[in-house]
BALOBA-1460 file (C-alpha; in Angstrom, 3 decimals):
// residues 301
<rec num="1" residu="m" x="-10.683" y="0.301" z="-0.756"/>
<rec num="2" residu="l" x="-13.650" y="2.236" z="0.979"/>
<rec num="3" residu="s" x="-15.280" y="-1.109" z="0.887"/>
<rec num="4" residu="d" x="-12.513" y="-2.772" z="2.715"/>
<rec num="5" residu="e" x="-14.587" y="-3.080" z="6.237"/>
<rec num="6" residu="v" x="-11.203" y="-3.804" z="8.299"/>
<rec num="7" residu="r" x="-9.349" y="-0.826" z="7.131"/>
<rec num="8" residu="m" x="-12.079" y="1.524" z="7.547"/>
<rec num="9" residu="e" x="-13.179" y="0.250" z="11.043"/>
<rec num="10" residu="a" x="-9.520" y="0.527" z="11.957"/>
<rec num="11" residu="f" x="-9.371" y="4.024" z="10.907"/>
<rec num="12" residu="r" x="-12.488" y="5.427" z="12.392"/>
<rec num="13" residu="a" x="-11.744" y="3.837" z="15.674"/>
<rec num="14" residu="a" x="-8.543" y="5.351" z="15.701"/>
<rec num="15" residu="i" x="-9.401" y="8.647" z="14.452"/>
<rec num="16" residu="r" x="-12.191" y="8.762" z="17.669"/>
<rec num="17" residu="a" x="-9.697" y="7.700" z="20.051"/>
<rec num="18" residu="k" x="-6.524" y="10.151" z="19.054"/>
<rec num="19" residu="v" x="-8.632" y="13.337" z="17.773"/>
<rec num="20" residu="r" x="-9.453" y="15.363" z="20.738"/>
<rec num="21" residu="p" x="-12.083" y="18.329" z="20.802"/>
<rec num="22" residu="g" x="-10.416" y="21.640" z="19.011"/>
<rec num="23" residu="d" x="-7.560" y="19.865" z="17.695"/>
<rec num="24" residu="v" x="-5.954" y="21.240" z="14.418"/>
<rec num="25" residu="v" x="-5.606" y="17.918" z="12.146"/>
<rec num="26" residu="l" x="-3.865" y="17.547" z="8.981"/>
<rec num="27" residu="d" x="-4.976" y="14.723" z="6.473"/>
<rec num="28" residu="a" x="-2.134" y="13.873" z="3.912"/>
<rec num="29" residu="g" x="-3.166" y="12.525" z="0.830"/>
<rec num="30" residu="t" x="-6.730" y="12.805" z="1.573"/>
<rec num="31" residu="g" x="-8.299" y="11.317" z="-1.611"/>
<rec num="32" residu="t" x="-11.847" y="10.979" z="-1.340"/>
<rec num="33" residu="g" x="-11.894" y="13.165" z="2.137"/>
<rec num="34" residu="v" x="-13.157" y="10.156" z="4.429"/>
<rec num="35" residu="l" x="-10.296" y="10.726" z="6.939"/>
<rec num="36" residu="a" x="-10.967" y="14.319" z="6.634"/>
<rec num="37" residu="v" x="-14.744" y="14.047" z="7.265"/>
<rec num="38" residu="l" x="-13.939" y="11.641" z="10.040"/>
<rec num="39" residu="a" x="-11.633" y="13.873" z="12.045"/>
<rec num="40" residu="a" x="-14.197" y="16.966" z="11.463"/>
<rec num="41" residu="l" x="-16.550" y="14.828" z="13.337"/>
<rec num="42" residu="a" x="-14.905" y="13.539" z="16.062"/>
<rec num="43" residu="g" x="-14.354" y="17.078" z="17.103"/>
<rec num="44" residu="a" x="-11.495" y="18.787" z="15.282"/>
<rec num="45" residu="s" x="-11.642" y="22.544" z="14.969"/>
<rec num="46" residu="r" x="-9.967" y="22.731" z="11.497"/>
<rec num="47" residu="v" x="-8.672" y="20.047" z="8.901"/>
<rec num="48" residu="y" x="-6.400" y="20.649" z="6.249"/>
<rec num="49" residu="a" x="-7.083" y="18.083" z="3.681"/>
<rec num="50" residu="v" x="-4.386" y="18.061" z="0.836"/>
<rec num="51" residu="e" x="-4.734" y="16.005" z="-2.066"/>
<rec num="52" residu="r" x="-2.705" y="16.357" z="-5.534"/>
<rec num="53" residu="s" x="-5.160" y="14.762" z="-7.633"/>
<rec num="54" residu="k" x="-8.531" y="16.037" z="-8.741"/>
<rec num="55" residu="v" x="-10.456" y="13.550" z="-6.536"/>
<rec num="56" residu="i" x="-9.957" y="16.517" z="-4.085"/>
<rec num="57" residu="n" x="-13.396" y="17.739" z="-5.640"/>
<rec num="58" residu="v" x="-15.065" y="14.546" z="-4.613"/>
<rec num="59" residu="a" x="-13.712" y="15.139" z="-0.947"/>
<rec num="60" residu="r" x="-15.311" y="18.317" z="-1.104"/>
<rec num="61" residu="r" x="-18.485" y="17.275" z="-2.018"/>
<rec num="62" residu="l" x="-18.563" y="14.912" z="0.601"/>
<rec num="63" residu="a" x="-17.557" y="17.433" z="3.470"/>
<rec num="64" residu="a" x="-20.516" y="19.595" z="2.180"/>
<rec num="65" residu="e" x="-22.711" y="16.493" z="2.389"/>
<rec num="66" residu="n" x="-22.044" y="15.681" z="5.986"/>
<rec num="67" residu="g" x="-21.717" y="19.239" z="7.186"/>
<rec num="68" residu="c" x="-18.365" y="19.760" z="7.504"/>
<rec num="69" residu="a" x="-17.569" y="22.026" z="4.839"/>
<rec num="70" residu="e" x="-16.695" y="24.943" z="7.025"/>
<rec num="71" residu="k" x="-14.120" y="22.802" z="9.113"/>
<rec num="72" residu="i" x="-12.281" y="21.590" z="6.461"/>
<rec num="73" residu="k" x="-10.190" y="23.306" z="4.197"/>
<rec num="74" residu="f" x="-9.084" y="21.731" z="1.064"/>
<rec num="75" residu="i" x="-5.508" y="22.159" z="-0.565"/>
<rec num="76" residu="q" x="-4.610" y="20.673" z="-3.853"/>
<rec num="77" residu="g" x="-0.777" y="19.828" z="-3.712"/>
<rec num="78" residu="d" x="1.875" y="17.944" z="-2.858"/>
<rec num="79" residu="v" x="1.677" y="17.843" z="1.026"/>
<rec num="80" residu="r" x="5.783" y="18.134" z="1.170"/>
<rec num="81" residu="e" x="5.446" y="21.469" z="-1.002"/>
<rec num="82" residu="i" x="2.352" y="23.309" z="0.199"/>
<rec num="83" residu="s" x="2.277" y="25.665" z="3.309"/>
<rec num="84" residu="l" x="0.053" y="26.051" z="5.854"/>
<rec num="85" residu="p" x="-1.173" y="28.714" z="8.268"/>
<rec num="86" residu="e" x="-0.383" y="26.984" z="11.756"/>
<rec num="87" residu="k" x="1.122" y="23.709" z="12.859"/>
<rec num="88" residu="a" x="-1.046" y="20.836" z="13.356"/>
<rec num="89" residu="d" x="-1.884" y="18.698" z="16.858"/>
<rec num="90" residu="g" x="-1.853" y="15.783" z="14.504"/>
<rec num="91" residu="v" x="-1.756" y="14.064" z="11.196"/>
<rec num="92" residu="t" x="-3.732" y="11.396" z="9.556"/>
<rec num="93" residu="c" x="-2.395" y="9.460" z="6.486"/>
<rec num="94" residu="e" x="-3.619" y="6.530" z="4.668"/>
<rec num="95" residu="m" x="-0.665" y="6.118" z="2.290"/>
<rec num="96" residu="l" x="-0.198" y="2.453" z="3.113"/>
<rec num="97" residu="g" x="0.692" y="0.988" z="-0.089"/>
<rec num="98" residu="f" x="1.391" y="-3.048" z="-0.659"/>
<rec num="99" residu="c" x="4.270" y="-3.841" z="1.719"/>
<rec num="100" residu="g" x="3.213" y="-1.331" z="3.836"/>
<rec num="101" residu="m" x="6.316" y="1.113" z="2.206"/>
<rec num="102" residu="g" x="5.156" y="1.069" z="-1.288"/>
<rec num="103" residu="e" x="3.484" y="4.426" z="-1.386"/>
<rec num="104" residu="g" x="6.174" y="6.612" z="0.333"/>
<rec num="105" residu="i" x="4.479" y="7.048" z="3.724"/>
<rec num="106" residu="e" x="7.765" y="7.128" z="5.515"/>
<rec num="107" residu="n" x="8.965" y="10.218" z="3.502"/>
<rec num="108" residu="v" x="5.563" y="11.548" z="3.705"/>
<rec num="109" residu="l" x="5.373" y="11.343" z="7.701"/>
<rec num="110" residu="g" x="8.684" y="12.433" z="8.129"/>
<rec num="111" residu="h" x="8.504" y="15.571" z="6.443"/>
<rec num="112" residu="i" x="5.254" y="16.605" z="8.319"/>
<rec num="113" residu="r" x="6.790" y="15.307" z="11.651"/>
<rec num="114" residu="e" x="9.651" y="17.950" z="11.173"/>
<rec num="115" residu="n" x="7.763" y="20.523" z="9.679"/>
<rec num="116" residu="k" x="3.944" y="20.632" z="9.939"/>
<rec num="117" residu="l" x="3.581" y="18.693" z="13.175"/>
<rec num="118" residu="k" x="3.686" y="20.613" z="16.672"/>
<rec num="119" residu="s" x="6.155" y="19.393" z="19.006"/>
<rec num="120" residu="g" x="4.449" y="16.199" z="20.769"/>
<rec num="121" residu="g" x="2.185" y="15.707" z="17.710"/>
<rec num="122" residu="w" x="0.601" y="12.490" z="17.114"/>
<rec num="123" residu="t" x="0.580" y="10.597" z="13.682"/>
<rec num="124" residu="l" x="-2.135" y="8.041" z="12.630"/>
<rec num="125" residu="p" x="-0.667" y="5.646" z="12.032"/>
<rec num="126" residu="r" x="1.911" y="5.773" z="14.894"/>
<rec num="127" residu="a" x="4.085" y="3.161" z="13.666"/>
<rec num="128" residu="m" x="4.800" y="0.114" z="10.862"/>
<rec num="129" residu="k" x="6.383" y="-3.208" z="10.491"/>
<rec num="130" residu="t" x="6.889" y="-4.820" z="7.260"/>
<rec num="131" residu="f" x="7.223" y="-8.360" z="7.213"/>
<rec num="132" residu="i" x="8.892" y="-11.007" z="4.964"/>
<rec num="133" residu="a" x="9.219" y="-14.527" z="4.518"/>
<rec num="134" residu="p" x="10.843" y="-17.199" z="2.312"/>
<rec num="135" residu="i" x="7.859" y="-18.822" z="0.345"/>
<rec num="136" residu="s" x="8.070" y="-22.325" z="-0.472"/>
<rec num="137" residu="d" x="4.500" y="-23.158" z="-2.865"/>
<rec num="138" residu="r" x="5.256" y="-25.064" z="-6.095"/>
<rec num="139" residu="l" x="1.583" y="-24.583" z="-6.816"/>
<rec num="140" residu="l" x="1.705" y="-20.707" z="-6.813"/>
<rec num="141" residu="y" x="4.974" y="-21.027" z="-8.701"/>
<rec num="142" residu="s" x="3.709" y="-23.191" z="-11.466"/>
<rec num="143" residu="e" x="0.714" y="-21.029" z="-11.753"/>
<rec num="144" residu="l" x="2.668" y="-18.357" z="-12.227"/>
<rec num="145" residu="f" x="5.175" y="-19.574" z="-14.647"/>
<rec num="146" residu="m" x="2.603" y="-21.443" z="-16.623"/>
<rec num="147" residu="e" x="4.244" y="-24.632" z="-16.114"/>
<rec num="148" residu="g" x="2.403" y="-27.337" z="-18.258"/>
<rec num="149" residu="a" x="0.838" y="-24.823" z="-20.735"/>
<rec num="150" residu="e" x="1.586" y="-26.003" z="-24.478"/>
<rec num="151" residu="l" x="1.681" y="-23.069" z="-26.198"/>
<rec num="152" residu="g" x="3.704" y="-24.203" z="-29.323"/>
<rec num="153" residu="m" x="6.298" y="-21.331" z="-28.446"/>
<rec num="154" residu="s" x="9.077" y="-19.926" z="-26.253"/>
<rec num="155" residu="t" x="7.910" y="-18.154" z="-22.954"/>
<rec num="156" residu="e" x="11.101" y="-16.889" z="-21.907"/>
<rec num="157" residu="s" x="10.674" y="-13.151" z="-22.334"/>
<rec num="158" residu="l" x="7.101" y="-13.463" z="-20.797"/>
<rec num="159" residu="k" x="8.979" y="-15.319" z="-17.701"/>
<rec num="160" residu="d" x="11.427" y="-12.859" z="-17.357"/>
<rec num="161" residu="e" x="8.585" y="-10.174" z="-17.027"/>
<rec num="162" residu="i" x="6.878" y="-11.927" z="-14.601"/>
<rec num="163" residu="t" x="10.020" y="-11.302" z="-12.245"/>
<rec num="164" residu="q" x="9.812" y="-7.687" z="-12.488"/>
<rec num="165" residu="d" x="6.262" y="-7.445" z="-11.109"/>
<rec num="166" residu="l" x="4.730" y="-7.291" z="-7.594"/>
<rec num="167" residu="w" x="2.338" y="-10.207" z="-7.523"/>
<rec num="168" residu="i" x="-0.996" y="-9.907" z="-5.048"/>
<rec num="169" residu="w" x="-1.989" y="-13.062" z="-3.393"/>
<rec num="170" residu="n" x="-3.346" y="-14.532" z="-0.411"/>
<rec num="171" residu="l" x="-0.579" y="-16.561" z="0.836"/>
<rec num="172" residu="d" x="-0.802" y="-19.862" z="2.628"/>
<rec num="173" residu="r" x="1.192" y="-19.957" z="6.199"/>
<rec num="174" residu="r" x="1.664" y="-23.654" z="5.424"/>
<rec num="175" residu="s" x="3.887" y="-22.495" z="2.566"/>
<rec num="176" residu="f" x="6.465" y="-20.455" z="4.692"/>
<rec num="177" residu="a" x="9.824" y="-22.073" z="4.714"/>
<rec num="178" residu="a" x="10.833" y="-20.149" z="7.769"/>
<rec num="179" residu="e" x="8.882" y="-17.909" z="10.395"/>
<rec num="180" residu="p" x="8.503" y="-14.332" z="9.096"/>
<rec num="181" residu="r" x="10.601" y="-11.468" z="10.349"/>
<rec num="182" residu="p" x="10.405" y="-7.716" z="10.217"/>
<rec num="183" residu="a" x="12.299" y="-6.244" z="7.293"/>
<rec num="184" residu="k" x="11.004" y="-2.462" z="8.080"/>
<rec num="185" residu="e" x="10.186" y="-1.466" z="11.720"/>
<rec num="186" residu="i" x="9.514" y="2.307" z="12.274"/>
<rec num="187" residu="c" x="7.644" y="4.835" z="14.448"/>
<rec num="188" residu="f" x="6.286" y="7.450" z="12.481"/>
<rec num="189" residu="e" x="5.624" y="9.609" z="15.711"/>
<rec num="190" residu="t" x="9.107" y="9.657" z="16.845"/>
<rec num="191" residu="g" x="11.052" y="8.735" z="13.789"/>
<rec num="192" residu="v" x="12.991" y="5.873" z="15.196"/>
<rec num="193" residu="d" x="13.880" y="3.146" z="12.817"/>
<rec num="194" residu="r" x="14.802" y="-0.017" z="14.221"/>
<rec num="195" residu="s" x="14.860" y="-1.953" z="10.845"/>
<rec num="196" residu="p" x="17.636" y="-4.694" z="10.955"/>
<rec num="197" residu="p" x="20.357" y="-2.932" z="8.757"/>
<rec num="198" residu="g" x="21.647" y="-5.964" z="7.061"/>
<rec num="199" residu="g" x="18.235" y="-7.318" z="6.137"/>
<rec num="200" residu="c" x="16.691" y="-10.616" z="7.820"/>
<rec num="201" residu="v" x="18.328" y="-14.055" z="8.248"/>
<rec num="202" residu="f" x="16.167" y="-17.332" z="8.083"/>
<rec num="203" residu="a" x="17.407" y="-20.338" z="9.183"/>
<rec num="204" residu="l" x="16.073" y="-23.265" z="7.177"/>
<rec num="205" residu="g" x="15.047" y="-26.316" z="9.047"/>
<rec num="206" residu="e" x="14.334" y="-28.666" z="6.372"/>
<rec num="207" residu="s" x="15.682" y="-29.442" z="2.836"/>
<rec num="208" residu="r" x="13.246" y="-27.755" z="-0.013"/>
<rec num="209" residu="e" x="12.491" y="-25.381" z="-2.782"/>
<rec num="210" residu="i" x="12.086" y="-21.592" z="-2.129"/>
<rec num="211" residu="h" x="9.967" y="-19.880" z="-4.898"/>
<rec num="212" residu="g" x="10.262" y="-16.363" z="-3.777"/>
<rec num="213" residu="i" x="9.717" y="-14.076" z="-1.015"/>
<rec num="214" residu="g" x="6.355" y="-13.265" z="0.403"/>
<rec num="215" residu="s" x="5.698" y="-9.494" z="2.356"/>
<rec num="216" residu="w" x="2.987" y="-7.862" z="4.393"/>
<rec num="217" residu="f" x="2.464" y="-5.282" z="7.018"/>
<rec num="218" residu="e" x="1.091" y="-4.246" z="10.416"/>
<rec num="219" residu="a" x="0.237" y="-0.826" z="11.089"/>
<rec num="220" residu="e" x="-0.505" y="0.742" z="14.696"/>
<rec num="221" residu="l" x="-2.825" y="3.289" z="14.354"/>
<rec num="222" residu="a" x="-3.484" y="3.911" z="18.000"/>
<rec num="223" residu="p" x="-2.669" y="2.282" z="21.073"/>
<rec num="224" residu="g" x="-4.494" y="-1.016" z="20.772"/>
<rec num="225" residu="i" x="-5.910" y="-0.238" z="17.198"/>
<rec num="226" residu="s" x="-4.050" y="-1.727" z="14.254"/>
<rec num="227" residu="i" x="-4.317" y="-3.273" z="10.884"/>
<rec num="228" residu="n" x="-2.833" y="-6.505" z="10.141"/>
<rec num="229" residu="t" x="-2.398" y="-7.516" z="6.585"/>
<rec num="230" residu="a" x="-0.595" y="-11.292" z="7.386"/>
<rec num="231" residu="p" x="-2.076" y="-14.231" z="5.837"/>
<rec num="232" residu="g" x="-5.299" y="-15.407" z="7.125"/>
<rec num="233" residu="p" x="-8.590" y="-13.970" z="8.384"/>
<rec num="234" residu="p" x="-9.530" y="-11.066" z="8.699"/>
<rec num="235" residu="f" x="-8.656" y="-10.227" z="5.126"/>
<rec num="236" residu="t" x="-8.036" y="-7.007" z="3.562"/>
<rec num="237" residu="h" x="-7.844" y="-5.641" z="0.086"/>
<rec num="238" residu="w" x="-4.004" y="-5.488" z="0.624"/>
<rec num="239" residu="s" x="-3.788" y="-9.303" z="0.566"/>
<rec num="240" residu="q" x="0.016" y="-10.151" z="0.630"/>
<rec num="241" residu="s" x="2.545" y="-9.224" z="-1.893"/>
<rec num="242" residu="f" x="4.990" y="-12.124" z="-3.724"/>
<rec num="243" residu="f" x="8.409" y="-11.392" z="-5.200"/>
<rec num="244" residu="p" x="8.903" y="-14.617" z="-7.345"/>
<rec num="245" residu="f" x="12.268" y="-16.123" z="-8.239"/>
<rec num="246" residu="r" x="12.801" y="-16.829" z="-12.111"/>
<rec num="247" residu="h" x="14.393" y="-20.192" z="-11.034"/>
<rec num="248" residu="p" x="13.733" y="-21.705" z="-7.444"/>
<rec num="249" residu="i" x="16.442" y="-22.327" z="-5.041"/>
<rec num="250" residu="r" x="17.269" y="-25.177" z="-3.809"/>
<rec num="251" residu="a" x="17.947" y="-25.107" z="0.014"/>
<rec num="252" residu="e" x="19.247" y="-27.921" z="2.401"/>
<rec num="253" residu="k" x="18.514" y="-28.419" z="6.280"/>
<rec num="254" residu="g" x="20.747" y="-26.090" z="8.055"/>
<rec num="255" residu="d" x="21.082" y="-23.511" z="5.077"/>
<rec num="256" residu="t" x="20.630" y="-19.805" z="5.822"/>
<rec num="257" residu="l" x="18.915" y="-17.261" z="3.680"/>
<rec num="258" residu="h" x="19.473" y="-13.583" z="3.959"/>
<rec num="259" residu="v" x="17.030" y="-11.319" z="2.517"/>
<rec num="260" residu="s" x="16.996" y="-7.470" z="2.392"/>
<rec num="261" residu="l" x="13.909" y="-5.496" z="0.753"/>
<rec num="262" residu="n" x="13.293" y="-1.798" z="0.321"/>
<rec num="263" residu="g" x="10.582" y="0.152" z="-1.362"/>
<rec num="264" residu="i" x="10.225" y="3.724" z="-2.958"/>
<rec num="265" residu="a" x="7.002" y="5.131" z="-4.293"/>
<rec num="266" residu="a" x="7.210" y="5.851" z="-7.969"/>
<rec num="267" residu="a" x="4.855" y="7.915" z="-10.219"/>
<rec num="268" residu="d" x="4.410" y="4.829" z="-12.732"/>
<rec num="269" residu="g" x="4.605" y="2.347" z="-9.692"/>
<rec num="270" residu="d" x="6.375" y="1.439" z="-6.771"/>
<rec num="271" residu="f" x="10.067" y="0.694" z="-7.091"/>
<rec num="272" residu="f" x="11.371" y="-2.177" z="-4.900"/>
<rec num="273" residu="n" x="14.952" y="-3.827" z="-4.275"/>
<rec num="274" residu="w" x="15.165" y="-6.986" z="-2.913"/>
<rec num="275" residu="t" x="18.054" y="-9.403" z="-2.749"/>
<rec num="276" residu="a" x="18.145" y="-13.077" z="-1.422"/>
<rec num="277" residu="e" x="21.511" y="-15.068" z="-0.772"/>
<rec num="278" residu="l" x="21.533" y="-18.781" z="0.143"/>
<rec num="279" residu="r" x="24.398" y="-19.680" z="2.464"/>
<rec num="280" residu="t" x="25.734" y="-22.403" z="3.659"/>
<rec num="281" residu="g" x="27.996" y="-21.353" z="6.833"/>
<rec num="282" residu="e" x="29.897" y="-18.271" z="5.290"/>
<rec num="283" residu="n" x="29.626" y="-19.489" z="1.948"/>
<rec num="284" residu="i" x="27.130" y="-17.989" z="-0.482"/>
<rec num="285" residu="k" x="25.416" y="-20.831" z="-2.618"/>
<rec num="286" residu="e" x="23.018" y="-18.822" z="-4.812"/>
<rec num="287" residu="v" x="21.588" y="-14.787" z="-5.118"/>
<rec num="288" residu="r" x="18.290" y="-13.886" z="-6.465"/>
<rec num="289" residu="t" x="18.165" y="-10.148" z="-6.959"/>
<rec num="290" residu="q" x="15.938" y="-7.767" z="-8.640"/>
<rec num="291" residu="s" x="15.324" y="-3.931" z="-8.902"/>
<rec num="292" residu="n" x="12.220" y="-2.645" z="-10.862"/>
<rec num="293" residu="t" x="9.605" y="-0.405" z="-11.029"/>
<rec num="294" residu="l" x="6.922" y="-2.660" z="-10.077"/>
<rec num="295" residu="s" x="3.381" y="-2.779" z="-11.390"/>
<rec num="296" residu="y" x="0.286" y="-4.712" z="-9.565"/>
<rec num="297" residu="h" x="-0.701" y="-7.964" z="-10.582"/>
<rec num="298" residu="y" x="-3.543" y="-9.784" z="-8.633"/>
<rec num="299" residu="l" x="-3.331" y="-13.651" z="-8.855"/>
<rec num="300" residu="p" x="-7.240" y="-15.227" z="-8.730"/>
<rec num="301" residu="d" x="-8.074" y="-17.118" z="-5.679"/>
């Protein structure tokens, strides 16, 4: 992830834009300490770098290597459970998982905003939108479900397992069965959540098969500085996420697809709930739903 140029350049520019000389900064989930060091170099007087794992020892060495060891106080633990000697002017946090919500950033920044940030303090990222779109891509579906493979055995159990996992793929915009819509829209700085309460409704303009749901996110780090992981360049390590249907849905022109997607961070993967209902008028024709702890799988380009 450190080699993701889009990601790193955006965070570096945003930290330079947000950190004022003398600021006290909290870096939540510091990892290797890159954002904490960038905040110190940008003029922060103190940086509290919090990390649960042993990688915090790497972060300590990085701070010393860059002459920031005296400015950065490293704390090993969960940022929601530790105490700070003072409130921060701002917080940096790169807990942006797949679909944006995968690593639990909303919960973490919500806690920090209410308990560890000064009134009027800033968050980086400032806001996030998670987009979804119905995907019609027979080639992707065929590759994923091994269509055409002659193995001389039944593979139904394998195919059932496939629907329980999150697949990472560079989606093609031409596969969109309808225009993308935001399933999640939240401002971390204010806590205002503008997500559609009933999920998204997609009007299907032509008859076609729907093979699953695609998802990606856009994070506003600072005014004029964003990371957008939508299909197409510039590419990021996040790519896009694909939730496959076990059996495609056959939609007719004029049908609507009602989709909801929610994500919660879990210790052994990310927990997503999603539901897709195909309707003609008010009548429900077909339903696809899944609720599993998901591991990540990358499909080859």
